[in-house]
All heavy atoms as TSV, in Angstrom:
chain	resi	resn	atom	element	x	y	z
A	1	MET	N	N	-4.582	-16.223	37.656
A	1	MET	CA	C	-4.030	-16.361	36.322
A	1	MET	C	C	-4.078	-15.025	35.576
A	1	MET	O	O	-5.116	-14.254	35.763
A	1	MET	CB	C	-5.034	-17.455	35.578
A	1	MET	CG	C	-4.588	-17.724	34.209
A	1	MET	SD	S	-5.397	-19.167	33.559
A	1	MET	CE	C	-6.137	-18.589	32.175
A	2	THR	N	N	-3.113	-14.711	34.928
A	2	THR	CA	C	-3.011	-13.487	34.243
A	2	THR	C	C	-3.142	-13.772	32.680
A	2	THR	O	O	-2.657	-14.702	32.188
A	2	THR	CB	C	-1.573	-12.956	34.360
A	2	THR	OG1	O	-1.237	-12.748	35.804
A	2	THR	CG2	C	-1.450	-11.576	33.754
A	3	THR	N	N	-3.949	-12.903	32.168
A	3	THR	CA	C	-4.238	-12.878	30.687
A	3	THR	C	C	-3.649	-11.730	29.971
A	3	THR	O	O	-3.907	-10.586	30.508
A	3	THR	CB	C	-5.752	-12.991	30.544
A	3	THR	OG1	O	-6.379	-14.008	31.237
A	3	THR	CG2	C	-6.068	-13.137	28.941
A	4	LEU	N	N	-2.929	-11.930	29.016
A	4	LEU	CA	C	-2.273	-10.802	28.297
A	4	LEU	C	C	-3.130	-10.543	27.086
A	4	LEU	O	O	-3.491	-11.368	26.372
A	4	LEU	CB	C	-0.863	-11.168	27.816
A	4	LEU	CG	C	0.165	-11.524	29.020
A	4	LEU	CD1	C	1.531	-11.803	28.333
A	4	LEU	CD2	C	0.335	-10.207	29.895
A	5	ALA	N	N	-3.327	-9.284	26.882
A	5	ALA	CA	C	-4.072	-8.721	25.619
A	5	ALA	C	C	-3.219	-8.832	24.568
A	5	ALA	O	O	-1.986	-8.741	24.533
A	5	ALA	CB	C	-4.592	-7.387	25.830
A	6	ALA	N	N	-3.866	-9.179	23.334
A	6	ALA	CA	C	-3.025	-9.222	22.092
A	6	ALA	C	C	-2.478	-7.845	21.850
A	6	ALA	O	O	-2.981	-6.815	22.084
A	6	ALA	CB	C	-3.873	-9.686	21.019
A	7	ALA	N	N	-1.241	-7.911	21.176
A	7	ALA	CA	C	-0.646	-6.563	20.853
A	7	ALA	C	C	-1.418	-5.915	19.731
A	7	ALA	O	O	-1.824	-6.581	18.827
A	7	ALA	CB	C	0.831	-6.875	20.402
A	8	PRO	N	N	-1.594	-4.661	19.790
A	8	PRO	CA	C	-2.366	-4.024	18.653
A	8	PRO	C	C	-1.582	-4.104	17.425
A	8	PRO	O	O	-0.393	-4.146	17.175
A	8	PRO	CB	C	-2.288	-2.468	19.125
A	8	PRO	CG	C	-1.233	-2.463	20.212
A	8	PRO	CD	C	-1.008	-3.619	20.822
A	9	GLN	N	N	-2.453	-4.339	16.361
A	9	GLN	CA	C	-1.872	-4.427	14.983
A	9	GLN	C	C	-1.440	-3.080	14.542
A	9	GLN	O	O	-2.110	-2.119	14.735
A	9	GLN	CB	C	-2.996	-5.051	14.067
A	9	GLN	CG	C	-3.436	-6.533	14.481
A	9	GLN	CD	C	-2.270	-7.441	14.278
A	9	GLN	OE1	O	-1.551	-7.345	13.365
A	9	GLN	NE2	N	-2.184	-8.403	15.233
A	10	PRO	N	N	-0.356	-3.136	13.760
A	10	PRO	CA	C	0.090	-1.821	13.296
A	10	PRO	C	C	-0.965	-1.350	12.155
A	10	PRO	O	O	-1.570	-2.069	11.423
A	10	PRO	CB	C	1.440	-2.127	12.449
A	10	PRO	CG	C	1.372	-3.641	12.365
A	10	PRO	CD	C	0.505	-4.226	13.421
A	11	THR	N	N	-1.109	-0.043	12.202
A	11	THR	CA	C	-2.054	0.482	11.312
A	11	THR	C	C	-1.292	0.699	9.937
A	11	THR	O	O	-0.071	1.100	9.882
A	11	THR	CB	C	-2.613	1.841	11.726
A	11	THR	OG1	O	-1.679	2.711	12.113
A	11	THR	CG2	C	-3.559	1.503	13.020
A	12	ALA	N	N	-2.032	0.703	8.839
A	12	ALA	CA	C	-1.526	0.967	7.567
A	12	ALA	C	C	-1.099	2.486	7.367
A	12	ALA	O	O	-1.654	3.307	8.143
A	12	ALA	CB	C	-2.450	0.561	6.356
A	13	ARG	N	N	-0.084	2.763	6.688
A	13	ARG	CA	C	0.431	4.076	6.354
A	13	ARG	C	C	0.196	4.460	4.840
A	13	ARG	O	O	0.370	3.555	4.040
A	13	ARG	CB	C	1.890	4.280	6.799
A	13	ARG	CG	C	2.228	4.164	8.211
A	13	ARG	CD	C	1.705	5.174	9.000
A	13	ARG	NE	N	2.126	5.051	10.411
A	13	ARG	CZ	C	1.418	5.078	11.396
A	13	ARG	NH1	N	0.047	4.818	11.173
A	13	ARG	NH2	N	1.781	4.829	12.594
A	14	ARG	N	N	-0.036	5.582	4.552
A	14	ARG	CA	C	-0.235	6.014	3.112
A	14	ARG	C	C	0.758	7.037	2.802
A	14	ARG	O	O	1.022	8.052	3.461
A	14	ARG	CB	C	-1.653	6.713	3.061
A	14	ARG	CG	C	-1.977	7.123	1.620
A	14	ARG	CD	C	-3.363	7.590	1.609
A	14	ARG	NE	N	-3.669	7.771	0.086
A	14	ARG	CZ	C	-5.008	8.195	-0.163
A	14	ARG	NH1	N	-5.887	8.518	0.775
A	14	ARG	NH2	N	-5.323	8.412	-1.509
A	15	VAL	N	N	1.520	6.675	1.830
A	15	VAL	CA	C	2.537	7.632	1.364
A	15	VAL	C	C	2.150	8.282	0.106
A	15	VAL	O	O	1.714	7.512	-0.928
A	15	VAL	CB	C	3.930	6.731	1.076
A	15	VAL	CG1	C	4.993	7.724	0.638
A	15	VAL	CG2	C	4.335	6.056	2.350
A	16	ARG	N	N	2.317	9.468	-0.031
A	16	ARG	CA	C	2.049	10.203	-1.368
A	16	ARG	C	C	3.012	11.036	-1.718
A	16	ARG	O	O	3.760	11.753	-0.923
A	16	ARG	CB	C	0.708	10.986	-1.131
A	16	ARG	CG	C	-0.561	10.137	-1.033
A	16	ARG	CD	C	-1.768	10.841	-1.075
A	16	ARG	NE	N	-2.126	11.351	0.115
A	16	ARG	CZ	C	-3.222	11.991	0.512
A	16	ARG	NH1	N	-4.202	12.146	-0.417
A	16	ARG	NH2	N	-3.457	12.638	1.702
A	17	VAL	N	N	3.364	11.084	-3.143
A	17	VAL	CA	C	4.326	12.071	-3.692
A	17	VAL	C	C	3.537	13.060	-4.378
A	17	VAL	O	O	2.692	12.769	-5.322
A	17	VAL	CB	C	5.313	11.209	-4.689
A	17	VAL	CG1	C	6.220	12.155	-5.250
A	17	VAL	CG2	C	5.889	10.113	-4.111
A	18	TRP	N	N	3.739	14.315	-4.106
A	18	TRP	CA	C	3.146	15.398	-4.717
A	18	TRP	C	C	3.917	16.248	-5.658
A	18	TRP	O	O	5.218	16.548	-5.382
A	18	TRP	CB	C	2.814	16.415	-3.484
A	18	TRP	CG	C	1.918	15.800	-2.453
A	18	TRP	CD1	C	2.314	14.993	-1.432
A	18	TRP	CD2	C	0.423	15.896	-2.386
A	18	TRP	NE1	N	1.291	14.541	-0.628
A	18	TRP	CE2	C	0.066	15.170	-1.262
A	18	TRP	CE3	C	-0.411	16.576	-3.124
A	18	TRP	CZ2	C	-1.177	15.117	-0.822
A	18	TRP	CZ3	C	-1.742	16.387	-2.774
A	18	TRP	CH2	C	-2.143	15.748	-1.581
A	19	PHE	N	N	3.332	16.591	-6.619
A	19	PHE	CA	C	3.863	17.544	-7.738
A	19	PHE	C	C	2.924	18.705	-7.676
A	19	PHE	O	O	1.802	18.753	-8.196
A	19	PHE	CB	C	3.955	16.977	-9.112
A	19	PHE	CG	C	4.540	17.836	-10.072
A	19	PHE	CD1	C	5.931	17.974	-10.171
A	19	PHE	CD2	C	3.747	18.618	-11.060
A	19	PHE	CE1	C	6.611	18.730	-11.192
A	19	PHE	CE2	C	4.432	19.371	-11.978
A	19	PHE	CZ	C	5.680	19.447	-12.013
A	20	GLY	N	N	3.353	19.798	-6.731
A	20	GLY	CA	C	2.524	20.879	-6.627
A	20	GLY	C	C	1.308	20.423	-5.725
A	20	GLY	O	O	1.441	19.806	-4.805
A	21	GLU	N	N	0.112	20.511	-6.331
A	21	GLU	CA	C	-1.127	20.179	-5.576
A	21	GLU	C	C	-1.655	18.771	-6.126
A	21	GLU	O	O	-2.643	18.315	-5.648
A	21	GLU	CB	C	-2.190	21.170	-5.704
A	21	GLU	CG	C	-2.662	21.329	-7.179
A	21	GLU	CD	C	-3.819	22.580	-7.286
A	21	GLU	OE1	O	-3.753	23.365	-6.526
A	21	GLU	OE2	O	-4.826	22.160	-8.049
A	22	HIS	N	N	-0.862	18.207	-7.081
A	22	HIS	CA	C	-1.372	16.885	-7.596
A	22	HIS	C	C	-0.546	15.707	-7.147
A	22	HIS	O	O	0.779	15.719	-7.052
A	22	HIS	CB	C	-1.028	16.930	-9.253
A	22	HIS	CG	C	-1.837	18.127	-9.748
A	22	HIS	ND1	N	-3.135	18.171	-10.074
A	22	HIS	CD2	C	-1.296	19.338	-10.350
A	22	HIS	CE1	C	-3.432	19.325	-10.581
A	22	HIS	NE2	N	-2.360	20.078	-10.779
A	23	VAL	N	N	-1.240	14.703	-6.772
A	23	VAL	CA	C	-0.562	13.487	-6.276
A	23	VAL	C	C	-0.133	12.614	-7.479
A	23	VAL	O	O	-0.957	12.346	-8.353
A	23	VAL	CB	C	-1.555	12.611	-5.422
A	23	VAL	CG1	C	-0.918	11.320	-4.971
A	23	VAL	CG2	C	-1.997	13.356	-4.181
A	24	ILE	N	N	1.253	12.379	-7.556
A	24	ILE	CA	C	1.644	11.524	-8.716
A	24	ILE	C	C	1.933	10.084	-8.354
A	24	ILE	O	O	2.116	9.266	-9.106
A	24	ILE	CB	C	2.838	12.336	-9.417
A	24	ILE	CG1	C	3.994	12.230	-8.391
A	24	ILE	CG2	C	2.530	13.616	-10.026
A	24	ILE	CD1	C	5.261	12.693	-9.127
A	25	ALA	N	N	1.959	9.892	-6.929
A	25	ALA	CA	C	2.084	8.526	-6.516
A	25	ALA	C	C	1.497	8.350	-5.207
A	25	ALA	O	O	1.505	9.218	-4.327
A	25	ALA	CB	C	3.759	8.039	-6.353
A	26	ASP	N	N	0.709	7.198	-5.062
A	26	ASP	CA	C	-0.070	7.025	-3.862
A	26	ASP	C	C	0.240	5.505	-3.497
A	26	ASP	O	O	-0.045	4.582	-4.262
A	26	ASP	CB	C	-1.592	7.241	-4.095
A	26	ASP	CG	C	-2.288	7.289	-2.884
A	26	ASP	OD1	O	-2.005	6.591	-1.828
A	26	ASP	OD2	O	-3.450	7.825	-2.939
A	27	TYR	N	N	0.695	5.261	-2.208
A	27	TYR	CA	C	0.965	3.939	-1.858
A	27	TYR	C	C	0.626	3.649	-0.458
A	27	TYR	O	O	0.909	4.514	0.395
A	27	TYR	CB	C	2.498	3.787	-1.905
A	27	TYR	CG	C	3.124	2.320	-1.557
A	27	TYR	CD1	C	3.021	1.273	-2.411
A	27	TYR	CD2	C	3.720	2.189	-0.376
A	27	TYR	CE1	C	3.438	0.015	-1.966
A	27	TYR	CE2	C	4.379	1.061	0.017
A	27	TYR	CZ	C	4.205	-0.129	-0.781
A	27	TYR	OH	O	4.672	-1.277	-0.403
A	28	THR	N	N	-0.069	2.545	-0.250
A	28	THR	CA	C	-0.647	2.117	1.119
A	28	THR	C	C	-0.021	0.848	1.555
A	28	THR	O	O	-0.059	-0.048	0.814
A	28	THR	CB	C	-2.059	2.278	1.330
A	28	THR	OG1	O	-2.661	3.479	0.792
A	28	THR	CG2	C	-2.666	1.959	2.725
A	29	ALA	N	N	0.601	0.822	2.769
A	29	ALA	CA	C	1.144	-0.460	3.211
A	29	ALA	C	C	1.420	-0.482	4.778
A	29	ALA	O	O	1.031	0.502	5.379
A	29	ALA	CB	C	2.547	-0.773	2.531
A	30	VAL	N	N	1.816	-1.477	5.237
A	30	VAL	CA	C	2.135	-1.516	6.671
A	30	VAL	C	C	3.257	-0.624	7.085
A	30	VAL	O	O	4.044	-0.263	5.998
A	30	VAL	CB	C	2.580	-3.036	7.244
A	30	VAL	CG1	C	1.340	-3.994	6.902
A	30	VAL	CG2	C	3.706	-3.556	6.344
A	31	PRO	N	N	3.472	-0.103	8.236
A	31	PRO	CA	C	4.408	0.884	8.343
A	31	PRO	C	C	5.736	0.725	7.930
A	31	PRO	O	O	6.480	1.586	7.435
A	31	PRO	CB	C	4.417	1.002	10.026
A	31	PRO	CG	C	3.003	0.619	10.423
A	31	PRO	CD	C	2.662	-0.448	9.422
A	32	GLU	N	N	6.420	-0.485	8.113
A	32	GLU	CA	C	7.710	-0.898	7.702
A	32	GLU	C	C	7.902	-0.635	6.149
A	32	GLU	O	O	8.885	-0.080	5.728
A	32	GLU	CB	C	8.191	-2.288	8.012
A	32	GLU	CG	C	8.104	-2.484	9.549
A	32	GLU	CD	C	6.822	-2.717	10.129
A	32	GLU	OE1	O	5.930	-3.105	9.402
A	32	GLU	OE2	O	6.646	-2.500	11.465
A	33	LYS	N	N	7.011	-1.131	5.446
A	33	LYS	CA	C	7.032	-1.134	4.011
A	33	LYS	C	C	6.823	0.377	3.486
A	33	LYS	O	O	7.397	0.798	2.495
A	33	LYS	CB	C	6.032	-2.029	3.407
A	33	LYS	CG	C	6.358	-3.482	3.519
A	33	LYS	CD	C	7.640	-3.929	2.802
A	33	LYS	CE	C	7.890	-5.346	2.995
A	33	LYS	NZ	N	9.125	-5.623	2.414
A	34	ALA	N	N	5.916	1.029	4.160
A	34	ALA	CA	C	5.659	2.446	3.768
A	34	ALA	C	C	6.936	3.259	4.037
A	34	ALA	O	O	7.158	4.152	3.269
A	34	ALA	CB	C	4.512	2.882	4.599
A	35	ILE	N	N	7.584	3.080	5.116
A	35	ILE	CA	C	8.816	3.757	5.255
A	35	ILE	C	C	9.872	3.578	4.346
A	35	ILE	O	O	10.558	4.406	3.834
A	35	ILE	CB	C	9.424	3.583	6.758
A	35	ILE	CG1	C	8.352	4.157	7.908
A	35	ILE	CG2	C	10.799	4.028	7.038
A	35	ILE	CD1	C	8.619	3.831	9.268
A	36	GLU	N	N	10.023	2.291	3.876
A	36	GLU	CA	C	11.054	1.933	2.827
A	36	GLU	C	C	10.632	2.636	1.521
A	36	GLU	O	O	11.391	3.149	0.812
A	36	GLU	CB	C	10.882	0.449	2.567
A	36	GLU	CG	C	11.599	-0.312	3.742
A	36	GLU	CD	C	11.539	-1.786	3.459
A	36	GLU	OE1	O	11.180	-2.373	2.344
A	36	GLU	OE2	O	11.684	-2.587	4.465
A	37	TYR	N	N	9.277	2.634	1.280
A	37	TYR	CA	C	8.783	3.311	0.030
A	37	TYR	C	C	9.097	4.779	0.029
A	37	TYR	O	O	9.582	5.461	-0.949
A	37	TYR	CB	C	7.300	3.037	-0.186
A	37	TYR	CG	C	6.752	3.584	-1.396
A	37	TYR	CD1	C	6.896	2.995	-2.733
A	37	TYR	CD2	C	6.007	4.787	-1.345
A	37	TYR	CE1	C	6.370	3.420	-3.864
A	37	TYR	CE2	C	5.589	5.366	-2.550
A	37	TYR	CZ	C	5.763	4.663	-3.800
A	37	TYR	OH	O	5.045	5.173	-4.976
A	38	GLN	N	N	8.797	5.399	1.197
A	38	GLN	CA	C	9.047	6.899	1.312
A	38	GLN	C	C	10.467	7.201	1.038
A	38	GLN	O	O	10.799	8.138	0.518
A	38	GLN	CB	C	8.497	7.239	2.738
A	38	GLN	CG	C	8.802	8.741	2.991
A	38	GLN	CD	C	8.591	9.157	4.401
A	38	GLN	OE1	O	8.765	8.301	5.338
A	38	GLN	NE2	N	8.166	10.484	4.640
A	39	ALA	N	N	11.413	6.363	1.697
A	39	ALA	CA	C	12.910	6.555	1.592
A	39	ALA	C	C	13.228	6.472	0.112
A	39	ALA	O	O	13.944	7.376	-0.311
A	39	ALA	CB	C	13.615	5.551	2.437
A	40	GLY	N	N	12.714	5.531	-0.623
A	40	GLY	CA	C	12.996	5.396	-2.035
A	40	GLY	C	C	12.515	6.617	-2.813
A	40	GLY	O	O	13.159	7.085	-3.727
A	41	MET	N	N	11.237	6.935	-2.655
A	41	MET	CA	C	10.672	8.172	-3.260
A	41	MET	C	C	11.496	9.459	-3.044
A	41	MET	O	O	11.663	10.354	-3.843
A	41	MET	CB	C	9.255	8.200	-2.997
A	41	MET	CG	C	8.384	7.115	-3.552
A	41	MET	SD	S	8.329	7.008	-5.367
A	41	MET	CE	C	9.480	5.667	-5.659
A	42	THR	N	N	11.889	9.640	-1.765
A	42	THR	CA	C	12.694	10.724	-1.419
A	42	THR	C	C	14.035	10.799	-2.146
A	42	THR	O	O	14.311	11.896	-2.637
A	42	THR	CB	C	12.925	10.715	0.149
A	42	THR	OG1	O	11.732	10.729	0.824
A	42	THR	CG2	C	13.800	11.969	0.495
A	43	ARG	N	N	14.718	9.626	-2.338
A	43	ARG	CA	C	15.894	9.563	-3.144
A	43	ARG	C	C	15.575	9.898	-4.610
A	43	ARG	O	O	16.342	10.714	-5.159
A	43	ARG	CB	C	16.602	8.330	-2.948
A	43	ARG	CG	C	17.250	8.046	-1.616
A	43	ARG	CD	C	18.188	6.780	-1.749
A	43	ARG	NE	N	17.333	5.639	-2.059
A	43	ARG	CZ	C	16.758	4.841	-1.061
A	43	ARG	NH1	N	16.839	5.202	0.151
A	43	ARG	NH2	N	16.065	3.764	-1.467
A	44	ARG	N	N	14.565	9.387	-5.099
A	44	ARG	CA	C	14.272	9.614	-6.455
A	44	ARG	C	C	13.773	10.855	-6.861
A	44	ARG	O	O	14.039	11.522	-7.840
A	44	ARG	CB	C	13.216	8.571	-6.864
A	44	ARG	CG	C	12.963	8.538	-8.402
A	44	ARG	CD	C	12.335	7.353	-8.945
A	44	ARG	NE	N	12.108	7.542	-10.428
A	44	ARG	CZ	C	11.832	6.608	-11.152
A	44	ARG	NH1	N	11.849	5.437	-10.779
A	44	ARG	NH2	N	11.792	6.896	-12.518
A	45	PHE	N	N	12.825	11.502	-5.945
A	45	PHE	CA	C	12.175	12.781	-6.175
A	45	PHE	C	C	12.519	13.766	-5.162
A	45	PHE	O	O	11.637	14.210	-4.322
A	45	PHE	CB	C	10.663	12.636	-6.277
A	45	PHE	CG	C	10.212	11.595	-7.376
A	45	PHE	CD1	C	9.672	10.346	-7.045
A	45	PHE	CD2	C	10.181	12.042	-8.666
A	45	PHE	CE1	C	9.268	9.500	-8.040
A	45	PHE	CE2	C	9.804	11.162	-9.758
A	45	PHE	CZ	C	9.356	9.897	-9.351
A	46	ALA	N	N	13.910	14.070	-5.079
A	46	ALA	CA	C	14.378	14.928	-3.922
A	46	ALA	C	C	13.646	16.211	-3.752
A	46	ALA	O	O	13.524	16.767	-2.712
A	46	ALA	CB	C	15.839	15.069	-3.987
A	47	SER	N	N	13.278	16.774	-4.926
A	47	SER	CA	C	12.687	18.173	-4.997
A	47	SER	C	C	11.128	18.152	-4.660
A	47	SER	O	O	10.606	19.252	-4.570
A	47	SER	CB	C	12.964	18.928	-6.239
A	47	SER	OG	O	12.329	18.227	-7.307
A	48	LEU	N	N	10.531	17.089	-4.641
A	48	LEU	CA	C	9.057	16.913	-4.460
A	48	LEU	C	C	8.679	16.741	-3.030
A	48	LEU	O	O	9.493	16.207	-2.242
A	48	LEU	CB	C	8.412	15.866	-5.258
A	48	LEU	CG	C	8.657	15.925	-6.790
A	48	LEU	CD1	C	7.985	14.906	-7.517
A	48	LEU	CD2	C	8.131	17.350	-7.293
A	49	ARG	N	N	7.471	17.029	-2.646
A	49	ARG	CA	C	7.031	16.905	-1.336
A	49	ARG	C	C	6.429	15.442	-1.153
A	49	ARG	O	O	5.739	14.999	-2.122
A	49	ARG	CB	C	5.829	17.828	-0.980
A	49	ARG	CG	C	5.255	17.677	0.430
A	49	ARG	CD	C	4.263	18.890	0.731
A	49	ARG	NE	N	3.220	18.928	-0.146
A	49	ARG	CZ	C	1.968	18.773	0.138
A	49	ARG	NH1	N	1.653	18.434	1.319
A	49	ARG	NH2	N	1.093	18.738	-0.836
A	50	ILE	N	N	6.845	14.769	0.000
A	50	ILE	CA	C	6.441	13.281	0.130
A	50	ILE	C	C	5.858	13.360	1.485
A	50	ILE	O	O	6.544	13.675	2.489
A	50	ILE	CB	C	7.562	12.393	-0.111
A	50	ILE	CG1	C	8.063	12.444	-1.539
A	50	ILE	CG2	C	7.192	11.084	0.214
A	50	ILE	CD1	C	9.465	11.773	-1.849
A	51	THR	N	N	4.675	12.803	1.508
A	51	THR	CA	C	3.888	12.768	2.885
A	51	THR	C	C	3.711	11.311	3.281
A	51	THR	O	O	3.494	10.407	2.345
A	51	THR	CB	C	2.496	13.471	2.897
A	51	THR	OG1	O	1.802	12.917	1.879
A	51	THR	CG2	C	2.882	15.029	2.514
A	52	ILE	N	N	3.676	11.075	4.554
A	52	ILE	CA	C	3.235	9.768	5.102
A	52	ILE	C	C	2.410	10.023	6.349
A	52	ILE	O	O	2.577	10.842	7.101
A	52	ILE	CB	C	4.486	8.994	5.505
A	52	ILE	CG1	C	4.248	7.494	5.869
A	52	ILE	CG2	C	5.430	9.679	6.522
A	52	ILE	CD1	C	5.331	6.665	5.970
A	53	GLU	N	N	1.271	9.408	6.362
A	53	GLU	CA	C	0.274	9.455	7.327
A	53	GLU	C	C	-0.488	8.210	7.588
A	53	GLU	O	O	-0.407	7.379	6.636
A	53	GLU	CB	C	-0.565	10.616	7.084
A	53	GLU	CG	C	-1.244	10.419	5.686
A	53	GLU	CD	C	-1.973	11.770	5.131
A	53	GLU	OE1	O	-1.794	12.836	5.827
A	53	GLU	OE2	O	-2.733	11.778	4.136
A	54	PRO	N	N	-1.209	8.143	8.587
A	54	PRO	CA	C	-1.996	6.890	8.788
A	54	PRO	C	C	-2.998	6.819	7.535
A	54	PRO	O	O	-3.680	7.743	7.276
A	54	PRO	CB	C	-2.878	7.086	10.111
A	54	PRO	CG	C	-1.927	8.060	10.901
A	54	PRO	CD	C	-1.274	8.980	9.758
A	55	ALA	N	N	-3.168	5.661	7.165
A	55	ALA	CA	C	-4.054	5.369	6.050
A	55	ALA	C	C	-5.635	5.797	6.176
A	55	ALA	O	O	-6.265	6.367	5.347
A	55	ALA	CB	C	-4.117	4.037	5.486
A	56	ASP	N	N	-6.053	5.730	7.505
A	56	ASP	CA	C	-7.352	5.972	7.786
A	56	ASP	C	C	-7.623	7.437	7.970
A	56	ASP	O	O	-8.792	7.988	8.025
A	56	ASP	CB	C	-7.915	5.238	8.933
A	56	ASP	CG	C	-7.109	5.443	10.351
A	56	ASP	OD1	O	-6.092	6.059	10.106
A	56	ASP	OD2	O	-7.466	4.980	11.230
A	57	ALA	N	N	-6.454	8.204	8.174
A	57	ALA	CA	C	-6.679	9.695	8.298
A	57	ALA	C	C	-6.448	10.452	6.938
A	57	ALA	O	O	-6.717	11.625	6.967
A	57	ALA	CB	C	-5.576	10.018	9.309
A	58	ALA	N	N	-6.100	9.711	6.045
A	58	ALA	CA	C	-5.837	10.400	4.656
A	58	ALA	C	C	-7.266	10.796	4.116
A	58	ALA	O	O	-8.195	10.183	4.106
A	58	ALA	CB	C	-5.250	9.436	3.738
A	59	VAL	N	N	-7.250	12.094	3.534
A	59	VAL	CA	C	-8.486	12.611	2.917
A	59	VAL	C	C	-8.330	12.836	1.560
A	59	VAL	O	O	-7.197	13.367	1.020
A	59	VAL	CB	C	-8.742	13.975	3.595
A	59	VAL	CG1	C	-10.027	14.637	2.993
A	59	VAL	CG2	C	-9.033	13.756	5.153
A	60	ASP	N	N	-9.220	12.496	0.629
A	60	ASP	CA	C	-9.007	12.712	-0.838
A	60	ASP	C	C	-9.442	14.148	-1.093
A	60	ASP	O	O	-10.516	14.623	-0.882
A	60	ASP	CB	C	-10.128	11.761	-1.502
A	60	ASP	CG	C	-10.049	11.783	-2.991
A	60	ASP	OD1	O	-9.125	12.579	-3.507
A	60	ASP	OD2	O	-10.694	11.104	-3.696
A	61	LEU	N	N	-8.295	14.841	-1.531
A	61	LEU	CA	C	-8.606	16.358	-1.882
A	61	LEU	C	C	-9.385	16.585	-2.936
A	61	LEU	O	O	-9.932	17.664	-3.100
A	61	LEU	CB	C	-6.996	16.894	-1.973
A	61	LEU	CG	C	-6.115	16.764	-0.802
A	61	LEU	CD1	C	-4.827	17.404	-1.248
A	61	LEU	CD2	C	-6.701	17.585	0.303
A	62	ASP	N	N	-9.672	15.645	-3.858
A	62	ASP	CA	C	-10.501	15.799	-5.094
A	62	ASP	C	C	-11.929	15.495	-4.811
A	62	ASP	O	O	-12.860	15.558	-5.601
A	62	ASP	CB	C	-9.986	14.872	-6.207
A	62	ASP	CG	C	-8.681	15.540	-6.652
A	62	ASP	OD1	O	-8.346	16.741	-6.619
A	62	ASP	OD2	O	-7.881	14.667	-7.214
A	63	ALA	N	N	-12.238	15.010	-3.471
A	63	ALA	CA	C	-13.583	14.639	-3.156
A	63	ALA	C	C	-14.682	15.656	-3.392
A	63	ALA	O	O	-15.736	15.395	-3.790
A	63	ALA	CB	C	-13.605	14.127	-1.739
A	64	ASP	N	N	-14.274	16.948	-3.129
A	64	ASP	CA	C	-15.231	18.082	-3.278
A	64	ASP	C	C	-15.437	18.400	-4.704
A	64	ASP	O	O	-16.375	19.186	-5.171
A	64	ASP	CB	C	-14.829	19.302	-2.524
A	64	ASP	CG	C	-13.407	19.825	-2.857
A	64	ASP	OD1	O	-12.677	19.048	-3.491
A	64	ASP	OD2	O	-13.199	21.027	-2.510
A	65	ARG	N	N	-14.646	17.988	-5.687
A	65	ARG	CA	C	-14.598	18.366	-7.131
A	65	ARG	C	C	-15.529	17.367	-7.874
A	65	ARG	O	O	-15.914	17.598	-9.094
A	65	ARG	CB	C	-13.157	18.308	-7.689
A	65	ARG	CG	C	-12.432	19.356	-7.075
A	65	ARG	CD	C	-10.980	19.302	-7.871
A	65	ARG	NE	N	-10.102	20.194	-7.035
A	65	ARG	CZ	C	-8.825	20.267	-7.347
A	65	ARG	NH1	N	-8.253	19.547	-8.261
A	65	ARG	NH2	N	-8.159	21.124	-6.610
A	66	ARG	N	N	-15.944	16.252	-7.207
A	66	ARG	CA	C	-16.842	15.369	-7.977
A	66	ARG	C	C	-18.245	15.703	-7.908
A	66	ARG	O	O	-18.904	16.265	-7.231
A	66	ARG	CB	C	-16.658	13.903	-7.280
A	66	ARG	CG	C	-15.242	13.431	-7.438
A	66	ARG	CD	C	-15.037	12.043	-6.893
A	66	ARG	NE	N	-13.675	11.804	-6.859
A	66	ARG	CZ	C	-13.040	11.103	-5.943
A	66	ARG	NH1	N	-13.781	10.440	-5.107
A	66	ARG	NH2	N	-11.857	10.858	-5.917
């Protein structure tokens, strides 16, 4: 008898919109929704930097200022 392992669950993605060094939008969702959000933000804020990364890998840049 063959047993199949469950498919790995997709990991959440974190999308951030940056104005210089300041985050002006922060959104975390499943990969499909995060990609849709990133596309919308890219259209709306074409001149700003927009990042997408695994949510568990995101680091709070203000953590050392607290």
